[in-house]
C-alpha positions as CSV (number, residue, x, y, z in Angstrom):
1,M,-40.4,-52.3,-164.1
2,K,-40.5,-48.6,-163.7
3,N,-37.3,-48.1,-165.7
4,P,-37.5,-49.7,-169.2
5,L,-34.0,-48.4,-170.0
6,A,-32.4,-50.4,-167.1
7,V,-34.2,-53.5,-168.4
8,A,-32.8,-53.0,-171.9
9,V,-29.3,-52.5,-170.6
10,L,-29.5,-55.7,-168.5
11,C,-30.7,-57.7,-171.5
12,V,-27.8,-56.5,-173.7
13,V,-25.2,-57.3,-171.0
14,A,-26.7,-60.8,-170.3
15,S,-26.7,-61.6,-174.0
16,G,-22.9,-61.1,-174.1
17,C,-22.3,-63.7,-171.5
18,D,-21.5,-67.2,-172.8
19,V,-21.7,-69.6,-169.9
20,R,-20.6,-72.5,-172.1
21,R,-17.1,-70.9,-172.6
22,P,-14.4,-72.7,-170.6
23,W,-12.3,-70.8,-168.0
24,P,-9.2,-69.3,-169.5
25,P,-6.0,-71.3,-169.0
26,L,-4.0,-70.5,-165.9
27,E,-0.9,-68.4,-166.0
28,P,2.3,-70.6,-166.1
29,G,3.1,-71.7,-162.6
30,L,-0.1,-70.7,-160.9
31,E,-1.5,-74.2,-161.0
32,R,0.7,-74.9,-158.0
33,M,-1.7,-72.8,-155.9
34,M,-4.5,-75.2,-156.8
35,V,-2.7,-78.5,-156.6
36,Q,-0.3,-78.8,-153.7
37,P,1.3,-81.8,-152.1
38,R,0.1,-82.4,-148.5
39,V,0.0,-85.1,-145.9
40,A,-2.7,-85.9,-143.4
41,A,-2.1,-85.6,-139.7
42,Y,-0.5,-88.7,-138.0
43,T,0.6,-90.2,-141.3
44,E,4.0,-91.4,-142.3
45,S,6.2,-89.2,-144.5
46,D,9.3,-89.9,-146.6
47,F,10.3,-86.2,-146.6
48,F,11.7,-86.1,-143.0
49,A,14.4,-88.4,-141.7
50,D,12.2,-89.7,-138.8
51,G,9.4,-90.6,-141.1
52,V,6.8,-88.5,-139.2
53,S,4.7,-86.0,-141.0
54,M,3.8,-83.9,-138.0
55,R,6.8,-81.9,-136.8
56,P,7.5,-81.5,-133.0
57,L,7.4,-78.0,-131.6
58,P,10.7,-76.5,-130.3
59,F,11.3,-77.0,-126.6
60,G,9.7,-74.4,-124.4
61,V,7.1,-73.0,-126.9
62,V,3.5,-72.6,-125.7
63,A,0.3,-71.6,-127.3
64,Y,0.1,-67.8,-127.1
65,R,-2.5,-66.0,-125.1
66,S,-1.5,-63.0,-122.9
67,S,-3.3,-64.3,-119.9
68,V,-6.0,-66.6,-118.6
69,P,-9.3,-65.2,-117.4
70,D,-8.1,-64.4,-113.9
71,G,-5.2,-62.4,-115.2
72,R,-2.3,-64.9,-114.6
73,P,0.3,-65.0,-117.5
74,L,0.3,-68.2,-119.5
75,A,3.6,-68.2,-121.2
76,M,6.0,-68.6,-118.2
77,P,9.7,-69.6,-118.6
78,L,11.0,-72.9,-117.3
79,S,14.1,-71.2,-115.9
80,L,14.5,-68.3,-113.4
81,P,15.6,-64.9,-114.6
82,G,19.3,-64.8,-115.3
83,Q,19.6,-68.5,-115.7
84,S,20.0,-70.5,-118.9
85,P,16.9,-72.4,-119.9
86,A,16.7,-75.8,-118.1
87,Y,15.9,-79.0,-119.8
88,P,12.8,-80.8,-118.4
89,D,14.8,-83.5,-116.6
90,D,16.8,-80.8,-114.8
91,I,13.6,-79.5,-113.1
92,R,13.1,-81.2,-109.8
93,R,10.6,-78.9,-108.2
94,I,7.3,-77.6,-109.6
95,P,8.0,-73.9,-110.3
96,I,4.5,-72.7,-109.3
97,P,2.9,-72.8,-105.8
98,V,1.4,-76.2,-105.1
99,D,-1.6,-76.1,-102.9
100,R,-4.9,-77.9,-102.5
101,R,-6.6,-75.8,-105.2
102,L,-3.9,-76.6,-107.7
103,L,-4.1,-80.3,-107.0
104,L,-7.9,-80.3,-107.3
105,Y,-7.5,-78.6,-110.6
106,G,-4.9,-81.1,-111.7
107,R,-7.2,-83.9,-110.8
108,Q,-9.9,-82.4,-112.9
109,R,-7.6,-82.0,-115.9
110,F,-6.1,-85.5,-115.4
111,E,-9.5,-87.2,-115.3
112,I,-10.6,-85.4,-118.4
113,V,-7.5,-85.7,-120.5
114,C,-5.2,-88.5,-119.1
115,A,-7.5,-91.0,-117.4
116,T,-8.9,-92.1,-120.7
117,C,-5.8,-94.2,-121.2
118,H,-4.0,-94.2,-117.9
119,G,-7.1,-94.9,-115.8
120,V,-8.7,-92.7,-113.0
121,L,-6.2,-94.2,-110.5
122,G,-3.3,-93.8,-112.8
123,D,-2.8,-97.6,-112.9
124,G,-3.1,-98.1,-116.6
125,Q,-6.5,-99.8,-116.3
126,S,-9.2,-98.3,-118.6
127,P,-11.5,-99.5,-121.4
128,V,-9.3,-97.7,-123.9
129,A,-6.1,-99.3,-122.5
130,D,-7.8,-102.7,-122.9
131,R,-8.0,-102.1,-126.7
132,M,-4.4,-100.9,-127.1
133,A,-3.0,-104.1,-128.5
134,L,0.3,-102.7,-129.6
135,R,1.3,-101.5,-126.2
136,R,-0.8,-100.7,-123.1
137,P,-0.3,-97.4,-121.3
138,P,2.1,-97.9,-118.3
139,S,0.9,-97.7,-114.8
140,L,2.1,-94.3,-113.3
141,H,2.8,-96.2,-110.1
142,D,5.6,-98.3,-111.6
143,A,8.9,-97.6,-109.8
144,R,10.5,-96.5,-113.0
145,I,7.9,-93.7,-113.5
146,R,7.9,-92.8,-109.9
147,A,11.6,-92.0,-110.2
148,F,10.9,-89.4,-113.0
149,T,11.6,-85.8,-112.1
150,V,8.7,-83.4,-112.3
151,G,10.4,-81.9,-115.3
152,R,10.4,-85.1,-117.1
153,L,6.7,-85.7,-116.4
154,Y,6.1,-82.1,-117.7
155,G,8.1,-82.8,-120.8
156,I,6.2,-86.0,-121.6
157,I,2.9,-84.2,-121.3
158,E,4.2,-81.4,-123.5
159,H,6.1,-83.4,-126.2
160,G,4.6,-86.9,-125.9
161,F,6.6,-90.1,-125.5
162,G,6.5,-93.4,-127.4
163,L,2.9,-94.0,-128.6
164,M,1.6,-91.1,-126.4
165,P,1.1,-88.0,-128.5
166,S,1.9,-84.4,-127.4
167,Y,-0.7,-82.6,-125.4
168,G,1.1,-79.3,-125.6
169,E,-1.7,-77.7,-127.6
170,V,-4.4,-79.2,-125.3
171,L,-2.9,-78.4,-121.9
172,D,-1.3,-75.0,-121.1
173,Y,1.6,-74.3,-118.8
174,R,-0.5,-74.3,-115.6
175,D,-2.5,-77.4,-116.7
176,R,0.7,-79.4,-117.2
177,W,2.1,-78.5,-113.8
178,A,-1.2,-79.1,-112.1
179,I,-1.4,-82.6,-113.6
180,V,2.2,-83.3,-112.6
181,G,1.4,-82.3,-109.0
182,Y,-1.7,-84.5,-109.0
183,V,0.2,-87.5,-110.5
184,Q,2.7,-87.2,-107.7
185,A,-0.2,-87.0,-105.2
186,L,-1.6,-90.2,-106.8
187,Q,1.7,-91.9,-106.5
188,L,2.2,-90.8,-102.9
189,S,-1.3,-92.1,-102.0
190,R,-0.4,-95.6,-103.2
191,H,3.1,-95.8,-101.8
192,A,3.2,-93.7,-98.6
193,A,3.5,-95.3,-95.2
194,I,1.5,-94.2,-92.2
195,E,4.6,-92.7,-90.8
196,D,4.8,-90.3,-93.7
197,V,1.4,-88.7,-92.7
198,P,1.6,-85.6,-90.5
199,L,0.8,-86.3,-86.9
200,E,-2.6,-84.5,-86.8
201,A,-3.8,-86.1,-90.0
202,R,-2.5,-89.5,-88.8
203,Q,-4.5,-89.2,-85.6
204,E,-7.6,-88.3,-87.6
205,L,-7.1,-91.3,-89.8
206,E,-6.6,-93.6,-86.8
207,R,-9.9,-92.4,-85.3
208,R,-11.9,-93.4,-88.3
209,P,-13.5,-96.8,-88.4
210,P,-11.7,-99.3,-90.8
């Protein structure tokens, strides 16, 4: 090396390092930072009264982002300004505009997230459902489920129900309402009568070959 003095200093410093010496003992109480009790996700817990380790989120909370790419706000209230917050079952009308674009988006999200268990047609028929021995996913066309309010469907998606986990962190506010709208469209497609179809659309259907 060009600087013999630097080499000598490094040799002296290195000779003072004893790598065989154990780490000094921890200060009293600091061991709790290294060894902490924890539970794995989806496991039982004897700490909480319900026996579930993963705690449910408070009603109405959403994952925070200021907006989605097109500028729409994400965190929107379930009640109108000046009203007290409504519980999901109280909501009987989807609070965002429902049009073809929203329903097509709802179909996309449903087929990605929900159809795995509920089936593409929402009838509870899927390879995953066939392997759920404890309890199969219900058909969304059952009369009991068709009687659910849109708010209850939204709440089930957000918080989970029975063996179905919460999808609140997977599906944002608009995703959930889009899926609710699409589920209602699926239900209507299975249970509507020809008389329920608007006249122009009915005439178009009647002109088509069987």
